[in-house]
C-alpha positions as CSV (number, residue, x, y, z in Angstrom):
1,M,-48.0,-108.3,-158.4
2,I,-49.2,-111.5,-158.1
3,Y,-51.4,-113.0,-155.2
4,V,-48.8,-115.7,-153.7
5,F,-46.1,-113.4,-154.2
6,L,-47.7,-110.8,-152.0
7,C,-48.6,-113.5,-149.1
8,G,-45.6,-115.4,-149.1
9,V,-43.9,-111.8,-148.4
10,T,-46.5,-111.0,-146.0
11,C,-46.1,-114.5,-144.4
12,A,-42.0,-114.0,-144.5
13,L,-42.7,-110.7,-142.3
14,C,-44.9,-112.0,-139.9
15,F,-42.4,-114.9,-138.9
16,T,-39.4,-112.1,-138.5
17,K,-42.0,-110.3,-136.2
18,Y,-42.1,-113.6,-134.6
19,L,-38.6,-113.7,-134.2
20,M,-37.7,-111.0,-133.2
21,T,-40.0,-110.8,-130.1
22,S,-40.1,-114.2,-129.3
23,F,-36.0,-114.6,-129.2
24,L,-34.8,-110.9,-128.9
25,N,-32.7,-111.4,-132.3
26,L,-31.9,-109.8,-135.1
27,A,-28.2,-110.9,-136.0
28,G,-28.2,-111.9,-139.4
29,L,-31.1,-109.8,-140.4
30,S,-30.7,-107.2,-142.9
31,L,-31.9,-103.3,-141.8
32,K,-30.8,-102.5,-145.7
33,T,-32.6,-105.0,-147.5
34,Q,-36.0,-104.0,-145.1
35,D,-35.5,-100.7,-146.3
36,L,-35.4,-101.4,-149.5
37,T,-38.6,-103.5,-149.5
38,A,-40.4,-100.7,-147.3
39,L,-39.2,-98.5,-150.2
40,F,-40.9,-100.8,-152.9
41,L,-43.6,-101.5,-151.3
42,A,-44.3,-97.8,-150.8
43,V,-44.0,-97.2,-154.2
44,R,-46.3,-99.6,-155.7
45,L,-49.2,-98.5,-153.2
46,Y,-48.8,-95.4,-154.8
47,C,-49.1,-97.1,-158.1
48,S,-52.3,-98.6,-156.8
49,F,-53.8,-95.9,-155.6
50,V,-53.4,-94.1,-158.4
51,M,-53.8,-96.7,-161.6
52,E,-55.8,-99.7,-160.2
53,Y,-57.0,-100.1,-156.7
54,D,-57.7,-104.1,-155.8
55,I,-57.2,-107.3,-153.4
56,H,-53.2,-106.5,-153.8
57,T,-53.1,-103.3,-152.0
58,V,-55.1,-104.6,-149.2
59,L,-52.1,-107.0,-149.7
60,D,-48.9,-104.7,-149.9
61,T,-50.9,-102.3,-147.1
62,A,-50.3,-105.0,-144.6
63,T,-47.0,-106.4,-145.6
64,L,-45.8,-102.9,-145.7
65,V,-47.4,-102.3,-142.1
66,A,-45.4,-105.8,-141.7
67,T,-41.7,-104.1,-142.4
68,L,-41.8,-100.7,-141.0
69,F,-42.5,-102.8,-137.9
70,V,-39.0,-105.3,-138.5
71,I,-37.3,-101.8,-139.4
72,Y,-39.3,-99.5,-136.1
73,M,-37.1,-103.2,-134.1
74,I,-33.9,-102.8,-135.7
75,R,-33.7,-99.0,-135.3
76,F,-34.7,-99.1,-131.8
77,K,-35.8,-101.7,-129.7
78,L,-32.9,-104.3,-130.9
79,R,-30.4,-102.4,-132.1
80,S,-27.6,-104.3,-130.2
81,T,-27.9,-107.4,-132.1
82,Y,-28.1,-106.3,-135.3
83,M,-24.8,-106.8,-137.2
84,V,-24.1,-103.3,-138.7
85,D,-20.6,-104.3,-139.3
86,K,-21.5,-107.2,-141.8
87,D,-24.7,-105.4,-143.5
88,N,-22.5,-103.5,-145.6
89,F,-24.2,-104.0,-149.7
90,A,-24.6,-100.3,-151.1
91,L,-28.1,-99.0,-151.5
92,Y,-27.3,-96.7,-154.2
93,Y,-25.5,-99.9,-156.7
94,V,-29.3,-101.2,-157.3
95,V,-31.7,-97.8,-156.1
96,I,-30.0,-95.8,-159.0
97,P,-29.7,-98.7,-161.8
98,C,-33.1,-99.2,-161.2
99,A,-34.2,-95.7,-161.8
100,V,-32.4,-95.0,-165.0
101,L,-33.3,-98.0,-166.2
102,A,-37.3,-97.1,-165.4
103,L,-36.3,-94.4,-166.8
104,V,-35.3,-96.0,-169.7
105,V,-38.2,-98.9,-170.4
106,H,-41.2,-98.1,-168.4
107,P,-45.2,-99.1,-169.3
108,S,-47.0,-97.7,-172.3
109,T,-49.9,-97.0,-170.9
110,S,-52.0,-93.6,-170.6
111,H,-51.3,-92.7,-167.4
112,N,-48.9,-89.6,-166.4
113,I,-45.2,-90.4,-166.9
114,A,-44.1,-90.0,-163.1
115,N,-46.5,-92.9,-162.0
116,R,-45.4,-95.2,-164.9
117,F,-41.8,-94.8,-164.1
118,S,-42.7,-95.5,-160.6
119,W,-44.5,-98.8,-161.4
120,A,-41.4,-99.9,-163.6
121,F,-38.8,-98.2,-160.8
122,C,-40.8,-100.6,-158.0
123,V,-41.0,-103.7,-160.5
124,Y,-37.0,-103.4,-160.8
125,L,-36.3,-102.7,-157.1
126,E,-38.2,-105.5,-155.9
127,A,-36.6,-107.9,-158.3
128,V,-33.3,-106.9,-156.3
129,S,-34.1,-106.4,-153.0
130,V,-32.2,-109.2,-151.6
131,L,-29.1,-108.4,-152.5
132,P,-28.0,-107.0,-148.9
133,Q,-29.7,-109.6,-147.3
134,L,-27.4,-112.1,-149.1
135,R,-24.0,-110.2,-148.6
136,L,-24.5,-109.8,-144.5
137,M,-24.8,-113.8,-145.1
138,Q,-22.3,-114.0,-147.0
139,N,-20.4,-111.9,-144.8
140,T,-21.2,-113.9,-142.0
141,K,-20.5,-117.5,-143.3
142,I,-22.9,-119.2,-141.1
143,V,-26.3,-118.6,-140.9
144,E,-28.7,-118.9,-138.1
145,P,-31.8,-121.2,-138.7
146,F,-34.6,-118.3,-138.3
147,T,-32.4,-116.7,-140.9
148,A,-32.2,-119.5,-143.0
149,H,-35.8,-119.9,-142.6
150,Y,-37.1,-116.4,-143.3
151,V,-34.3,-116.3,-146.6
152,F,-35.7,-119.2,-148.1
153,A,-39.9,-118.4,-147.7
154,L,-37.8,-115.5,-149.6
155,G,-37.1,-117.6,-152.1
156,V,-40.2,-119.7,-152.5
157,A,-42.7,-117.1,-152.6
158,R,-40.7,-115.6,-155.8
159,F,-39.9,-118.6,-157.4
160,L,-44.1,-119.4,-157.3
161,S,-44.3,-115.6,-158.3
162,C,-42.2,-116.6,-161.2
163,A,-43.9,-120.0,-161.9
164,H,-47.3,-118.5,-162.2
165,W,-46.2,-115.8,-164.6
166,V,-44.2,-118.2,-167.1
167,L,-47.5,-120.8,-166.9
168,Q,-49.5,-117.4,-167.5
169,V,-47.6,-116.2,-170.6
170,L,-47.6,-120.4,-171.6
171,D,-51.3,-120.5,-171.0
172,T,-52.3,-117.4,-172.6
173,R,-49.6,-118.0,-175.5
174,G,-47.9,-114.8,-175.2
175,R,-51.4,-112.4,-175.3
176,L,-50.2,-111.7,-171.2
177,L,-47.4,-110.0,-172.6
178,T,-49.0,-108.4,-175.3
179,A,-51.8,-107.4,-172.5
180,L,-48.8,-105.3,-170.6
181,G,-48.5,-102.7,-173.4
182,Y,-46.0,-102.6,-176.1
183,G,-41.7,-102.3,-176.3
184,L,-39.4,-103.6,-173.9
185,W,-41.7,-102.9,-170.8
186,P,-43.6,-107.0,-170.9
187,S,-40.1,-108.3,-171.4
188,M,-38.8,-106.5,-169.0
189,V,-42.0,-107.1,-166.0
190,L,-41.2,-111.3,-166.5
191,L,-37.3,-111.0,-166.8
192,S,-37.8,-108.9,-163.4
193,E,-39.6,-111.9,-162.0
194,I,-36.8,-114.0,-163.6
195,V,-34.1,-112.4,-162.2
196,Q,-35.7,-112.1,-158.0
197,T,-36.3,-116.0,-158.8
198,F,-32.8,-117.0,-159.8
199,I,-30.8,-114.4,-157.1
200,L,-31.8,-116.9,-154.1
201,A,-31.5,-120.1,-156.3
202,D,-27.7,-120.9,-154.8
203,F,-29.1,-120.1,-151.5
204,C,-32.3,-122.1,-151.7
205,Y,-30.0,-124.9,-152.9
206,Y,-27.4,-124.7,-150.0
207,Y,-30.6,-124.2,-147.6
208,V,-32.3,-127.8,-148.3
209,K,-28.5,-129.5,-148.7
210,S,-28.4,-128.6,-144.7
211,L,-32.0,-129.3,-144.0
212,V,-31.1,-132.8,-145.9
213,G,-28.2,-133.2,-143.6
214,G,-29.6,-132.9,-140.3
215,Q,-27.7,-129.4,-140.2
216,L,-29.1,-126.8,-137.5
217,V,-26.9,-124.0,-138.8
218,L,-26.1,-123.1,-142.3
219,R,-23.3,-122.7,-143.4
220,L,-22.0,-121.1,-147.3
221,P,-19.2,-121.7,-149.2
222,S,-17.6,-118.3,-150.7
223,G,-19.3,-117.2,-154.1
224,V,-22.5,-118.1,-153.5
225,V,-23.9,-114.5,-153.0
């Protein structure tokens, strides 16, 4: 994936680390989103090592380490502040569809079929990994400032990632999609970028609205997620 998105995710996770160690409070943070993030990063790291090794591999490694630290803090150090009853999104709702879609639509490169499947799986899973976090916030209705900042940072990073892809496609007059292979795969890569951007669009709208209104706590209306 592209540099700007990885930097955005890394910054967001580092901010989360700061939040937990400084305020010792995990209220509003979804463990399941962190689990999905660790999963797609681990799969993508595997793909990087067996298919191509570049700067993205280093950035993914740093992000995965930060994510694993967050998971460790949630599960062992600060579990008493974790809203386990509100974090009720079933992970198989996203993991299984992503795996099935990866079996059907994956890169048409010369790599091993298992590697191509893994590549597609992490692309699809990344696009929907934030859904448990949005469900948790919808369940609580009220989002604490630091959690809101964290999710907004993810939204901005994903918007920049999507914008980069769209601009690259326009700049190359579609040749970028052709370089990714043939069939449905190039379109699915671009669609995944768009999906993960629009998943957070509603939240970002209410975040900015709350910020402009001077509200310290974000209140989500029904139907945002």
